[in-house]
C-alpha positions in Angstrom: -8.5 -19.3 7.1 -13.8 -17.3 4.9 -16.4 -15.0 6.1 -19.4 -13.7 6.6 -20.2 -10.4 8.1 -22.9 -8.3 9.3 -24.3 -5.6 7.5 -23.8 -1.9 8.4 -25.6 1.0 7.7 -25.2 1.8 4.0 -24.4 5.1 2.7 -26.6 6.4 0.4 -23.9 6.3 -2.3 -23.4 2.3 -1.9 -27.2 1.7 -1.5 -27.8 -0.2 -4.7 -24.3 -2.3 -4.4 -25.5 -3.0 -1.0 -29.1 -3.9 -1.4 -28.1 -6.3 -4.3 -25.3 -7.9 -2.6 -27.7 -8.6 0.7 -30.1 -10.1 -1.3 -27.9 -12.0 -3.2 -26.0 -13.3 0.0 -29.5 -14.3 2.0 -31.0 -16.2 -1.2 -27.7 -17.9 -1.7 -27.9 -19.1 2.4 -31.4 -20.5 1.9 -30.5 -22.3 -1.4 -33.5 -20.7 -3.3 -33.1 -17.8 -5.8 -36.4 -16.4 -5.6 -37.0 -13.7 -8.1 -34.4 -11.2 -9.2 -34.1 -8.3 -11.5 -33.1 -10.6 -14.5 -36.6 -12.3 -14.3 -38.4 -8.7 -15.3 -39.3 -8.3 -18.5 -37.1 -6.1 -21.0 -39.4 -3.2 -20.7 -39.2 -2.4 -17.1 -37.4 0.9 -15.9 -33.8 0.8 -14.1 -35.7 2.4 -11.6 -38.2 -0.2 -11.0 -35.4 -3.0 -10.8 -33.5 -0.8 -8.3 -36.7 -0.8 -6.4 -37.3 -4.3 -6.5 -33.7 -5.3 -5.2 -34.1 -3.1 -2.3 -37.6 -4.5 -1.5 -35.9 -8.1 -1.4 -33.1 -7.1 0.8 -35.5 -5.6 3.3 -37.8 -8.6 3.5 -35.8 -11.7 3.4 -36.3 -14.3 6.1 -33.7 -15.2 8.0 -31.5 -18.6 6.4 -32.1 -21.8 8.7 -28.7 -22.8 7.3 -25.5 -21.0 6.4 -24.1 -22.1 2.8 -21.3 -20.1 1.5 -19.5 -17.0 2.6 -19.5 -13.5 1.5 -16.4 -13.9 -0.7 -18.2 -16.8 -2.3 -21.3 -14.7 -3.1 -19.6 -11.7 -4.1 -17.7 -14.0 -6.8 -21.2 -15.0 -7.9 -22.4 -11.5 -7.8 -19.3 -10.3 -10.0 -20.5 -13.2 -12.6 -23.9 -11.9 -12.5 -22.8 -8.2 -12.7 -21.1 -8.6 -15.8 -24.3 -9.8 -17.7 -26.1 -6.7 -15.8 -27.1 -3.3 -18.3 -28.3 -1.4 -15.5 -25.7 1.7 -15.7 -27.7 4.6 -15.0 -26.1 5.6 -12.0 -24.5 8.9 -12.0 -20.7 8.4 -11.8 -20.2 11.8 -10.1 -22.4 10.5 -7.0 -21.1 6.8 -7.1 -18.7 5.9 -3.9 -17.4 3.4 -5.9 -17.6 0.4 -3.7 -15.9 -1.7 -5.8 -14.4 -2.5 -9.6 -13.8 -5.0 -11.5 -11.5 -5.0 -14.4 -10.8 -1.6 -13.5 -14.1 -0.4 -13.6 -16.7 0.6 -11.0 -19.0 -2.6 -10.5 -21.7 0.0 -10.0 -21.6 2.7 -12.1 -19.2 2.0 -14.8 -16.4 4.8 -14.5 -12.9 3.8 -15.3 -11.0 3.7 -12.0 -7.0 4.7 -11.5 -6.4 6.4 -8.2 -8.3 4.1 -5.2 -7.6 3.5 -1.9 -8.9 -0.4 -1.0 -7.5 -4.0 -1.3 -7.6 -6.2 -4.4 -9.3 -9.7 -3.8 -8.0 -11.4 -6.7 -8.3 -14.8 -4.8 -12.2 -14.3 -4.7 -12.3 -13.2 -8.6 -9.7 -11.9 -10.8 -9.4 -8.2 -11.4 -11.9 -7.4 -8.1 -10.7 -4.4 -5.9 -13.1 -3.2 -3.3 -13.1 -0.1 -1.2 -12.1 0.1 2.2 -15.7 1.3 3.4 -17.2 -1.5 1.4 -14.7 -4.3 2.8 -15.4 -3.0 6.6 -19.5 -3.3 5.5 -18.9 -6.9 4.4 -16.9 -7.8 7.2 -19.9 -6.9 9.7 -22.2 -8.4 7.6 -20.1 -11.8 7.3 -19.5 -11.4 11.2 -23.3 -11.2 11.7 -23.8 -14.2 9.5 -21.1 -16.4 11.4 -22.0 -15.4 14.9 -25.8 -16.6 14.3 -24.4 -20.0 13.4 -21.9 -20.0 16.3 -18.6 -20.0 13.8 -15.4 -18.0 13.8 -12.9 -17.7 11.3 -9.8 -20.0 11.1 -6.6 -19.0 8.6 -4.7 -22.1 7.5 -1.2 -22.5 6.5 -0.1 -25.1 4.3 3.5 -26.0 4.5 4.6 -27.6 7.6 1.2 -27.1 9.3 -1.2 -29.1 6.9 1.2 -31.2 5.0 5.1 -31.3 3.5 6.0 -31.3 0.2 9.5 -31.5 -1.6 10.9 -31.8 -4.9 10.9 -35.0 -6.5 14.8 -34.2 -7.3 15.2 -33.8 -3.6 14.1 -37.2 -2.2 17.0 -38.8 -0.8 18.2 -42.4 -1.0 16.4 -43.6 2.0 12.9 -42.2 0.6 13.0 -44.0 -2.4 10.5 -46.5 -1.0 7.8 -44.0 -1.1 7.8 -44.0 -4.8 6.0 -47.3 -4.6 3.4 -46.0 -1.9 2.2 -42.9 -3.8 -1.8 -42.7 -3.6 -4.0 -42.5 -6.6 -5.8 -39.8 -7.4 -8.6 -40.9 -8.5 -10.2 -41.1 -5.0 -8.1 -38.1 -3.0 -10.2 -38.2 -0.1 -8.8 -41.6 0.8 -4.9 -40.8 0.4 -2.0 -38.9 2.0 0.8 -39.7 0.0 0.7 -38.0 -3.6 3.0 -37.2 -6.9 2.1 -34.0 -9.0 4.1 -34.9 -12.0 3.5 -31.5 -13.7 4.8 -29.9 -10.1 8.0 -32.2 -9.7 6.3 -32.6 -6.3 5.5 -35.3 -3.7 3.2 -34.0 -0.9 2.6 -35.8 2.1 -0.7 -34.7 4.1 -0.2 -34.5 7.9 -1.9 -37.4 9.9 -5.4 -36.3 11.1 -5.7 -33.6 8.7 -8.8 -35.0 6.9 -10.9 -35.4 10.3 -9.3 -31.8 11.5 -11.0 -30.1 8.5 -14.2 -32.0 8.4 -14.7 -31.3 12.2 -13.1 -27.7 12.1 -15.5 -26.8 9.4 -18.6 -27.1 11.9 -16.9 -24.5 14.2 -15.2 -22.2 11.7 -15.4 -20.5 8.4 -11.8 -21.5 7.1 -9.2 -20.2 4.6 -6.1 -21.4 3.3 -3.1 -18.9 3.4 0.5 -19.7 1.8 3.3 -18.3 0.9 3.6 -20.5 -1.9 2.4 -19.2 -5.4 -1.1 -19.4 -6.4 -1.0 -22.5 -8.9 0.7 -24.5 -5.8 -1.9 -23.1 -3.4 -4.7 -24.7 -5.8 -3.3 -27.7 -6.5 -2.9 -28.1 -2.4 -6.3 -27.4 -1.9 -7.3 -29.9 -4.2 -5.5 -32.8 -2.3 -7.2 -31.4 1.1 -10.5 -30.2 -0.1 -11.2 -32.3 -3.2 -14.9 -31.9 -3.2 -14.5 -28.4 -2.4 -16.4 -28.6 1.0 -14.4 -26.5 3.1 -12.7 -23.7 1.6 -14.4 -22.6 -1.7 -12.7 -19.7 -3.4 -11.2 -18.7 0.1 -7.3 -20.1 -1.3 -5.1 -17.1 -0.7 -1.3 -17.3 -1.8 1.6 -14.8 -1.8 0.2 -13.4 -5.1 -2.7 -12.1 -3.0 -0.7 -10.5 -0.5 -0.6 -6.7 0.1 2.9 -7.0 2.0 6.1 -8.7 0.6 7.2 -12.0 2.9 4.3 -11.2 5.0 0.7 -12.5 5.9 -2.0 -9.9 6.5 -5.5 -10.2 7.8 -6.2 -7.3 5.5 -6.9 -9.8 2.3 -9.5 -11.8 4.7 -13.1 -10.8 4.6 -13.3 -11.2 8.5 -13.1 -9.2 11.7 -9.8 -9.7 13.4 -11.5 -10.4 16.9 -13.2 -13.2 15.4 -10.3 -14.6 13.7 -7.8 -17.5 14.9 -4.5 -18.6 12.8 -2.5 -21.5 12.7 1.2 -21.3 11.1 4.2 -22.6 12.2 6.0 -19.4 11.2 5.4 -16.6 13.9 7.7 -14.4 11.6 4.8 -14.3 8.9 2.2 -12.6 11.1 4.0 -9.8 12.4 0.8 -7.6 12.7 -1.6 -10.4 14.0 0.8 -12.4 16.7 -2.4 -12.2 19.1 -4.5 -14.3 16.8 -1.9 -16.6 16.1 -1.4 -20.3 17.5 2.1 -21.4 16.4 2.3 -25.1 15.3 4.7 -27.4 15.5 6.6 -27.9 12.4 5.7 -30.9 10.0 9.4 -32.3 8.8 8.3 -35.5 6.8 10.6 -35.2 4.3 14.6 -34.9 4.1 14.5 -32.0 2.3 12.2 -30.1 4.7 14.4 -31.0 7.8 17.6 -29.9 5.9 15.7 -26.6 5.0 15.6 -25.7 8.7 19.0 -27.1 9.9 18.3 -30.2 11.3 20.6 -33.0 11.1 18.7 -35.6 12.0 16.7 -38.2 9.7 13.2 -37.3 8.7 10.0 -39.1 9.2 10.1 -40.7 6.2 13.7 -41.8 6.3 12.8 -43.5 9.6 9.3 -45.3 7.9 7.3 -43.5 10.7 4.8 -40.6 10.9 3.3 -38.4 13.2 0.3 -40.0 15.7 -3.3 -39.7 14.2 -4.7 -39.3 17.2 -2.3 -37.3 19.5 0.0 -35.6 16.7 0.3 -31.9 16.5 -3.3 -31.7 14.7 -5.1 -33.4 16.9 -3.8 -31.5 19.9 -4.5 -28.1 18.4 -7.7 -29.6 17.6 -9.1 -29.9 21.0 -7.6 -26.3 21.8 -9.6 -24.7 19.0 -13.0 -26.6 20.4 -11.9 -25.5 23.8 -11.9 -21.8 22.7 -15.0 -22.5 20.3 -16.8 -23.4 23.7 -15.4 -20.9 25.8 -16.3 -18.0 23.5 -19.8 -18.8 22.6 -21.0 -20.3 26.0 -18.7 -19.3 29.1 -18.2 -15.7 28.3 -20.6 -13.2 29.7 -20.6 -10.3 28.0 -22.6 -9.5 24.5 -21.8 -11.7 21.8 -20.9 -8.9 19.5 -18.3 -7.4 21.6 -16.2 -10.6 22.4 -12.7 -11.0 21.6 -11.2 -14.2 20.4 -7.8 -13.3 21.0 -8.6 -12.7 24.6 -10.1 -16.1 25.0 -7.0 -17.4 23.3 -4.5 -15.3 25.5 -6.0 -16.7 28.3 -6.2 -20.1 27.7 -2.3 -20.3 27.0 -1.7 -18.6 30.4 -3.0 -21.5 32.0 -0.5 -24.0 30.8 2.7 -23.2 33.2 0.6 -21.2 35.7 2.4 -20.8 39.1 5.7 -21.6 37.7 8.5 -19.1 38.0 11.6 -19.9 35.8 15.2 -18.9 35.7 17.4 -19.7 32.6 21.2 -20.5 33.2 23.6 -20.1 30.3 20.5 -20.6 27.6 20.7 -17.2 26.2 23.9 -15.5 24.4 26.1 -13.6 26.5 24.8 -9.6 26.6 21.6 -10.9 24.8 18.6 -9.2 26.7 17.2 -12.2 28.7 13.3 -10.7 28.2 13.8 -10.5 24.3 14.6 -14.2 23.9 12.0 -16.5 22.3 12.1 -19.2 25.5 11.8 -16.1 27.6 8.5 -14.8 25.6 7.1 -18.5 25.1 7.1 -19.0 29.3 5.4 -15.9 30.0 2.8 -16.2 27.4 1.9 -19.9 29.0 1.6 -18.2 32.2 4.9 -18.5 34.2 7.0 -15.5 35.6 10.6 -15.4 34.3 13.3 -13.8 36.7 17.1 -13.4 36.3 17.0 -12.9 40.3 17.7 -16.7 42.3 15.6 -17.2 45.4 13.8 -19.5 46.9 10.4 -18.6 44.9 12.2 -20.0 41.8 10.3 -23.4 40.7 12.0 -24.3 37.7 16.1 -23.8 36.2 16.1 -24.3 32.7 19.4 -25.0 31.6 21.4 -27.3 29.2 24.3 -28.0 31.3 23.8 -29.4 34.5 27.2 -28.2 35.9 26.0 -24.5 36.2 25.9 -22.5 39.1 22.1 -22.1 38.9 21.4 -25.8 38.0 23.5 -27.3 41.0 21.6 -25.0 43.1 18.3 -26.6 41.7 19.3 -30.1 42.5 20.7 -29.1 45.9 17.2 -27.3 46.8 15.1 -30.0 45.0 13.9 -27.7 42.6 12.9 -28.6 38.7 15.9 -28.9 36.6 14.8 -28.8 33.0 16.0 -28.6 29.5 14.7 -25.5 27.2 12.7 -28.2 25.2 10.4 -28.4 28.2 9.2 -24.8 27.6 8.8 -25.8 23.6 6.9 -28.9 24.4 4.2 -27.2 26.8 3.9 -24.4 24.1 3.0 -26.9 21.4 1.0 -29.4 23.4 -0.9 -26.9 25.6 -0.2 -28.9 28.7 2.6 -28.6 31.2 4.8 -31.6 30.5 6.4 -33.9 32.6 9.5 -32.4 34.2 11.2 -35.6 34.4 10.9 -36.1 30.4 13.2 -33.0 29.8 15.6 -33.5 32.7 19.1 -32.3 32.1 21.7 -34.8 31.4 23.5 -35.0 35.2 27.2 -35.1 34.1 29.9 -34.9 36.7 30.2 -31.2 37.8 33.0 -30.1 39.7 
């Protein structure tokens, strides 16, 4: 989860706003404001002011380093526009590219019926028309690609961190209360208590290194199904210096569909967006952009929430490994995707699609494997609809319901089934379903011997 897009040809009806925004974006990127319409004397006409803005937009130099995103600069523009008195634009001819507080930010007309999206996380009351969103996405995309960056949308709970209510801390987790880190220097801690929210939060191992290094390759967003206050508090723990996300923190309050996440509230082109999340069902329209994360269950309440009866990491007084845990693993995948996208593809940069890179890379994991399942799916359940079948195919394996010599793996939980016995007799690999899941999350074919099926006596 952030973006910088490329500037399409502006329509005459949105020319003034477009020129102003583009000029503001470029001046913000270079870190120098230059002269603006606000610097002109009071007796200059509105027409001359607008002419100066256009002139700046047309003559700006390419910035040496990108600083800030379209969304960030747009937020700053709104603050400036609140103080502007340039309202001589004809309301009838205005295309109303956006509104603030229900009034067109360009002509000042009150807008009631409108087609577009609200971007409240950028600035309260900000609404943008579909054409303006497309324009900003294009502008942002061009800017990011120039600096070899893509977009990365990051889920919070069970992906970057784990939280629990203080009242849900188990007896075996009481030891955590004496290990809480100070919030005076958040950047050095990983376990925090937010008394005002009655919450304890544990950051996932490697998350600080992950965010720092990922920010060199991606413009990042937070996108959570938590409410806005929770999202903002978690952002403070992850990014105390506001280096990575700025205002790009999206909560369920900002979404356009209930119980769903969507890229319609992200100012980035879908073909340049990657998503890290532990819940596939949250992204029904954007599964091709998704890298599914292994869930981080640090607290006992988290295990219980998902029906696990095992002890949590905190109860066992252990944690994921910093160097080869889930975040470290997926970071290696992100680096590989970034390298392929910018350095190994031959087509034009603007025509590339990160979803295709993700799909191709994932298919390498179990390439050459042919899998048959034995009593893994419920009776009468269509095998090809099962999540394990889909996972295996996404990893490049071929799945079948017909047993023949070309089968390389039998996936089962019982070594006594007919297919399991066949696998042992024919010296094929007999593996537990977790072999597929582990390969999926670690992006690497796992050793079959580590996922062998218990060899019970079978008759």
